[in-house]
N, C-alpha and C positions, 0 to 999 in steps of 0.2 A: 637554617636549611631552606632551600627554595625548590620550586618545581615549575615546569611549564606544562600546562594542561590545555586540552582542546575540548571545547564544548560550544554547541551552537554554531559551528563553522568558524569560530575564532579561537585564537590562542591567548592565554593569559599567564603572566608570571606571578606566582603566588607564594606566600610564606605564611606560616601559622599566625593567626590574628588579623590577616588582611580581610578587607571587605571588597567584593567585586560585584559588578552589575553584569549579568549574562542574559542571553536569550531565555525566554520562559521555559522553566522546568516544571514537571508535574510535582505537586506537593503543596502543603500549607505552611504557614509560618511556624517555626519550631521543629519541623521535620529535619531529619538528617539525610544527606545525599552523599553518595560516593562517586567521585570523578575518576573513572578508570582509564581514560585515555591520557596517560602521562607521557609526554614526549621527551622530557629531560628532567633530571633531578640532580641536585648537588648541594654541597655545603662549602661555601666560600668558592675556592677555585677547584675543589675536588668534585668530579662527576661520579654519580652512582648509577648502578644498573636500574632500569625501569621495568624489568620483568616482574609482573605481578604486583607492581606498586600502585597503590591507590591514594587519593587525596580525599580526606574526610571534610565535609562542609556542612554547615547548618543554614537552613533557609531563614533569613531574617524577615523578608517581606516579599509579596508579589506586587509589582507596581507597573505603571504605564509611563512611557517616555514622553517627551515633549511632542506637541502636535506638529505634524508636517502637513503643509498645504500642497495639494496636487492640483495644478491649474492647467487645463488643456484648452488650446484655442487654435482655430483654423481661420486664417484671414479671409475676409470677404465672403464667408459662408454662414455668418451668424451662428457660429458653433463655439460655445464656451461652456466648460464643465469645471466646477470647483468642488473638490472633495478633500476631506481631511483624514489623517491616519495617526493613531497613537500606538506605537509598538509595545508589546507586552514584555516586561523584564522581570527577572528574579534577582533579588539581592542576597548574596551568599557571604557567610563569614567562614573563613578557612579555619578548621579546628585542628587538623593534624595532617602531616605528610609522612608517608612511610608504612601505612598499613599494608599487609599482604593479602592477596586474594587467592593464593595457591590452594588453600583448603577447599574452596568452593569448586575448583577445577577437578580435584581428585574424586569427588563424589559423583559427578556426571560420568566419568570414565568407568567407574564400577557399575553404574546402572546400565551403561552402554554394553558392557560385557554380558549382562544378564538378558538383555533384550534379544540378541540373535538366537539364543536357545529357545526363547518363548515364541519367536516369530514363526517357525515352521508349524507349530501347533495351530496357530491362528489361521495360517494359509490352508491347512487341511480342513478346518472347520468351515471356512467360507463357502466352498462348493456345496456342502450339505445344506447350508442354511440359505441357499439361493432361492429367491422368491420368483414366482412367475411374473412375466411382464403383463401390464394391464392391456386389455384389448385396445387395438388402435381404432380410432374413429373412422367411419367410412368417408370416402372422398366426397367432398361437397357437402358435408354436414356441419359446416361452420355456423354456430348459432348467431353470430353477429352480422353475417351477411344474408340479406334477403334474396332468396332464389325466385326468379320469375319462372312461370311454367314455360316449358320449351314449346316452340311452335312445332307443327307436324314435320316440317322440313326446314332446316336452317340453310343459310347460303353456302356453308361449307359442304353440307351433304348434297346440295343441288348441283354443284359444279361437277363432281365425279359422275353423277347420274347422267348428266347431259353428254359427257364424253362417252360413256358406255352406250348411250342410246345411238350415237352417231356410228359407233363401231358395229353395233348389232345389225343394222340394215345392210351394211357393207358385207358382212359375213353371209347374210341370207342371199344377197345378189350373186355371190360366187357359186352357190349351189345350183 
């Protein structure tokens, strides 16, 4: 039996007993991993349904790939950068193909049916437990900024005062 699984953005054709190198997966050597993204499964020329099908695998080791040198250069600008990179890999051994995950899906549906009944009770309790908001800080009371004492009259205040002074004598002259 074989299957085509997708992990780490790549697709792999696997059969029980195969060893494959994939992008890094969480876990330590000896842990078991279920690959749930099965794209195709079959036995010889017969294809099988992939609904709920999982591929069981065991982590053999966590390893690094070969070093890749990244060299950047811009001509006539004395710009050269040399860096190296080693990709993290996980080595898997395929244990089984064909486990079903339908049992796991049934349990969340039962829990989801219970949650809507409990949700209205929580909504009613929320307004009663509402806390008062903390008092807002006064404008200009930022502790990080130093405030300079204001002059008696700033330039912003002086401009309207001059305009008002000009209008006042004109109003007195009309009387």
